[in-house]
C-alpha positions as CSV (number, residue, x, y, z in Angstrom):
1,X,0.0,0.0,0.0
2,X,2.8,2.3,0.8
3,X,4.4,2.2,-2.7
4,X,0.9,2.8,-4.2
5,X,0.3,5.6,-2.1
6,X,3.6,7.2,-2.9
7,X,3.0,6.4,-6.7
8,X,0.0,8.6,-6.5
9,X,2.1,11.7,-5.5
10,X,4.3,11.2,-8.5
11,X,3.8,13.2,-11.6
12,X,4.1,11.4,-15.0
13,X,7.5,11.4,-16.0
14,X,8.6,11.6,-12.4
15,X,10.8,9.4,-10.7
16,X,10.0,7.0,-7.7
17,X,12.9,5.5,-5.5
18,X,12.1,2.7,-3.2
19,X,15.1,2.1,-1.0
20,X,13.5,-0.5,1.5
21,X,11.3,-3.2,0.4
22,X,11.6,-6.4,2.5
23,X,13.2,-9.3,0.2
24,X,11.2,-12.6,0.4
25,X,14.6,-14.4,0.4
26,X,16.2,-12.5,3.0
27,X,18.3,-14.4,5.5
28,X,17.3,-11.9,8.2
29,X,13.8,-12.3,7.7
30,X,13.9,-16.0,7.8
31,X,15.9,-15.8,11.2
32,X,13.3,-13.4,12.7
33,X,10.4,-15.2,11.5
34,X,11.7,-19.0,12.4
35,X,14.1,-18.3,15.6
36,X,13.4,-14.9,17.0
37,X,9.6,-15.1,16.3
38,X,9.4,-11.5,16.4
39,X,10.5,-8.2,14.6
40,X,9.8,-9.5,11.0
41,X,7.8,-8.0,8.2
42,X,4.2,-8.9,7.7
43,X,4.7,-8.5,3.7
44,X,7.8,-10.0,1.7
45,X,8.4,-9.2,-2.0
46,X,10.4,-11.0,-4.5
47,X,12.4,-8.9,-7.1
48,X,10.2,-10.1,-10.1
49,X,7.0,-9.7,-8.2
50,X,7.9,-6.2,-7.1
51,X,9.1,-5.3,-10.7
52,X,5.6,-6.5,-11.9
53,X,3.8,-4.4,-9.2
54,X,5.7,-1.2,-10.2
55,X,4.7,-2.1,-14.0
56,X,0.9,-2.4,-12.8
57,X,0.8,0.9,-11.2
58,X,2.2,2.5,-14.4
59,X,6.1,2.8,-13.9
60,X,8.8,1.8,-15.9
61,X,11.7,0.2,-13.8
62,X,15.0,1.7,-14.3
63,X,17.0,-0.1,-11.8
64,X,16.3,-2.9,-9.6
65,X,18.7,-4.5,-6.9
66,X,19.4,-6.4,-3.7
67,X,20.9,-4.2,-0.9
68,X,22.8,-6.0,2.0
69,X,21.6,-4.5,5.4
70,X,23.0,-7.1,7.8
71,X,25.2,-6.0,10.6
72,X,28.8,-5.6,9.9
73,X,30.7,-9.0,10.3
74,X,31.2,-11.9,7.8
75,X,27.4,-12.6,6.7
76,X,27.0,-8.8,5.5
77,X,30.6,-9.0,3.8
78,X,29.6,-12.5,2.3
79,X,26.4,-11.2,0.8
80,X,28.2,-8.2,-0.7
81,X,31.4,-10.3,-1.9
82,X,30.2,-13.6,-3.2
83,X,28.3,-13.8,-6.6
84,X,24.7,-14.8,-6.3
85,X,24.5,-14.3,-2.3
86,X,23.0,-10.9,-3.0
87,X,19.7,-12.7,-3.5
88,X,19.5,-13.1,0.2
89,X,20.0,-9.5,1.2
90,X,17.4,-8.0,3.8
91,X,15.8,-5.5,1.3
92,X,15.2,-4.9,-2.4
93,X,15.6,-1.3,-4.0
94,X,14.0,0.2,-6.9
95,X,14.4,3.3,-9.1
96,X,11.3,3.7,-11.7
97,X,9.8,6.4,-13.8
98,X,6.1,7.0,-13.9
99,X,4.9,6.4,-17.4
100,X,3.3,9.6,-19.2
101,X,0.3,7.6,-20.5
102,X,-1.3,6.5,-17.0
């Protein structure tokens, strides 16, 4: 809902930057749900599903990426350094432009 609300405020041709969309593959979210049983996000998003959501509300996705937000230490460093592990980062980030024809 928050992304949809923000999208209404963006003028056609304008840019939307989403810097914190909880990743469904997040190691941190898995730990919070399964072990801590508290502090997790109610909704999680995959990269492809989030991209489709932005397209469905009239945005062209210019950039989409994983953002490692784990605490300092070997896990955060590994997510940044080892190819493929970024998919398990905590959040997704997007830059999208609102289409003129919507």
